[in-house]
C-alpha positions as CSV (number, residue, x, y, z in Angstrom):
1,M,-0.1,0.0,0.0
2,D,2.0,3.7,-1.3
3,L,0.9,5.9,1.9
4,T,1.9,8.3,0.5
5,E,-1.8,8.6,-1.5
6,F,-2.9,9.2,1.9
7,V,-1.7,12.4,2.4
8,P,-2.7,15.2,0.1
9,V,-0.8,18.8,-0.3
10,V,-3.4,21.7,0.6
11,P,-1.9,24.8,-1.0
12,D,-1.7,27.5,0.6
13,F,-2.9,26.5,4.8
14,P,-2.3,27.9,6.7
15,E,-1.2,30.6,5.6
16,P,-0.3,31.3,1.2
17,G,3.1,29.5,-0.2
18,V,2.6,26.6,2.8
19,G,1.7,23.6,1.1
20,F,0.4,21.4,4.0
21,R,0.1,17.8,4.4
22,D,-3.3,16.4,5.5
23,I,-3.0,13.4,7.5
24,T,-6.3,13.1,7.7
25,P,-7.1,10.8,5.0
26,L,-4.6,8.4,6.4
27,L,-6.9,8.6,9.7
28,A,-10.3,8.1,7.6
29,S,-8.3,4.8,6.2
30,P,-8.5,2.0,8.8
31,E,-6.6,-0.2,6.9
32,A,-4.0,2.8,5.9
33,F,-3.6,3.7,9.6
34,R,-3.0,0.2,10.1
35,T,-0.3,-0.1,7.6
36,S,1.1,2.9,8.5
37,I,1.8,1.8,12.8
38,D,2.7,-1.4,11.5
39,A,5.9,0.5,9.4
40,L,6.4,2.6,12.4
41,E,6.6,-0.9,14.9
42,S,9.0,-2.2,12.2
43,A,11.1,0.4,11.6
44,C,11.5,1.0,15.3
45,D,12.4,-2.5,15.9
46,A,16.3,-1.6,14.9
47,H,16.5,1.0,17.7
48,P,15.8,-0.6,21.0
49,Y,14.3,1.6,23.4
50,D,12.4,1.7,27.2
51,S,9.5,4.1,26.7
52,I,7.6,6.0,23.7
53,A,7.6,10.0,24.5
54,A,5.3,11.6,21.6
55,F,4.1,15.2,21.5
56,D,1.1,16.6,21.8
57,A,-1.7,16.3,19.5
58,R,-0.8,14.3,16.2
59,G,2.1,13.0,18.0
60,F,-0.4,10.7,20.1
61,L,-2.4,9.1,17.5
62,W,1.3,7.1,16.2
63,A,2.4,6.9,19.5
64,A,-0.6,5.4,21.5
65,P,-1.2,2.1,19.4
66,L,2.6,1.4,19.4
67,A,2.8,2.0,23.0
68,D,0.4,-0.2,23.4
69,R,1.5,-2.9,21.1
70,T,5.3,-2.3,22.8
71,A,3.8,-2.7,26.0
72,K,6.1,1.0,26.4
73,P,5.3,3.5,29.0
74,L,4.2,6.5,26.9
75,I,5.1,9.7,27.9
76,P,2.9,12.5,27.3
77,I,5.2,16.0,25.4
78,R,2.5,18.6,25.5
79,K,2.1,22.2,25.8
80,A,2.8,24.6,28.2
81,G,0.0,24.2,31.4
82,K,-1.4,21.0,30.2
83,L,1.0,18.8,32.9
84,P,-0.4,18.3,36.8
85,R,3.2,17.7,38.1
86,R,6.6,19.5,38.1
87,A,7.3,19.4,34.0
88,A,10.6,19.9,32.2
89,V,10.6,22.4,30.3
90,E,12.4,23.6,26.6
91,N,11.1,26.1,24.6
92,Y,11.9,26.4,20.7
93,R,10.6,28.3,17.1
94,G,8.3,26.4,15.3
95,E,7.0,27.3,11.6
96,Y,4.4,30.0,12.9
97,A,5.4,30.8,16.1
98,E,7.7,30.5,19.6
99,V,6.3,27.1,21.2
100,R,6.9,26.1,25.1
101,V,6.8,21.9,25.3
102,E,7.0,20.3,29.0
103,M,7.6,16.2,30.2
104,H,6.8,16.0,33.4
105,A,10.2,15.4,35.4
106,D,9.7,12.1,36.6
107,A,8.5,11.0,33.1
108,V,12.4,9.6,32.0
109,A,15.2,8.2,34.5
110,P,18.7,8.3,34.1
111,G,19.2,5.6,31.3
112,D,15.7,5.0,30.1
113,R,16.6,4.8,25.9
114,V,13.2,6.9,24.8
115,L,11.9,7.0,21.4
116,L,10.4,9.9,20.1
117,V,7.4,10.2,18.1
118,D,5.4,13.0,15.8
119,D,3.5,13.1,13.0
120,V,5.3,15.0,10.9
121,I,9.7,16.4,10.8
122,A,9.3,19.8,9.6
123,T,12.0,22.3,10.9
124,G,13.3,19.1,12.8
125,E,13.0,22.0,16.0
126,S,10.0,20.0,18.2
127,M,12.1,17.0,17.9
128,A,15.6,19.4,18.7
129,A,13.6,20.0,22.1
130,G,12.1,16.8,22.7
131,I,15.7,15.4,22.3
132,R,16.6,18.1,24.9
133,L,13.9,17.1,27.3
134,V,14.7,13.7,27.1
135,E,19.2,14.3,28.2
136,G,18.0,16.7,30.6
137,L,16.1,14.3,32.6
138,G,19.2,12.1,31.8
139,G,17.7,9.3,29.3
140,T,18.8,9.2,25.7
141,V,17.4,9.0,22.6
142,A,16.5,6.0,21.0
143,A,15.8,7.7,17.7
144,C,13.3,10.7,16.1
145,A,10.0,8.8,14.7
146,A,7.7,10.0,12.3
147,L,5.2,9.5,9.7
148,L,6.9,11.6,6.7
149,E,9.0,14.8,6.9
150,I,8.5,17.9,5.1
151,G,12.5,17.8,3.2
152,V,12.6,21.2,1.8
153,L,12.5,22.4,5.5
154,S,15.7,20.5,6.0
155,G,14.2,19.0,9.6
156,R,17.3,16.0,9.5
157,D,19.7,18.2,10.1
158,R,18.8,19.7,12.8
159,L,18.4,16.1,14.8
160,D,22.3,15.5,13.1
161,G,23.3,12.5,15.4
162,Y,20.6,10.9,16.4
163,P,18.5,8.4,14.2
164,V,15.6,9.8,12.5
165,I,13.0,7.2,11.0
166,S,10.7,8.4,8.3
167,L,8.1,6.2,7.0
168,L,7.0,8.0,4.0
169,G,10.3,9.4,3.3
170,K,11.0,13.3,2.8
171,L,7.7,14.5,1.1
C-alpha cells in the first residue's frame, strides 16, 4: 500500500505559499492507518527503547497504538500548562510561532532509552526540543520517528547524530 496516496498536499494552508501535508485521509482509512502503525513498529525495532515520548497532539495518534503493541510506557510531551505535576520545560521556534513544551519531570529516569514520535518532522525544532527534554532528565534518545518529513525544511539536519525514521520519507 502506498501511504503517500493518503497524505495529499493542501496548497496555501495555513498561509499563502505553504503546501500543507494533510494526514486526515490516512486517519480516515483504517487499513492505511493500521499499515502506518505496522510500518512504524517495524522500523523502530532496529532502535531498542524503553519508553515512547510523543508530541501533543498528532504524535499521540501513532505513539499510543505503538505503546500498546509494545507494552512500553507512553510519555506525553505537551504544550505549556497542560501537565498537572512538576515538569521539565523547553522552548523552540516552530514554523509559525514560539512554542513551549513540557514533559513530567519524573517521566524519564537516568539511562532510559526513549523513542520520540510525532506525525511530521518539518523544521526539526520540536524534535530537537524533545531531545533536550529527554537528555535533560538523564535519558537517551533511541530514535526520532515520524510518519513523514518535509524535505525542503531540512529538519533532519537539526537532528544530526540521532537516528531519524520517516515512514514516507521526505515529501
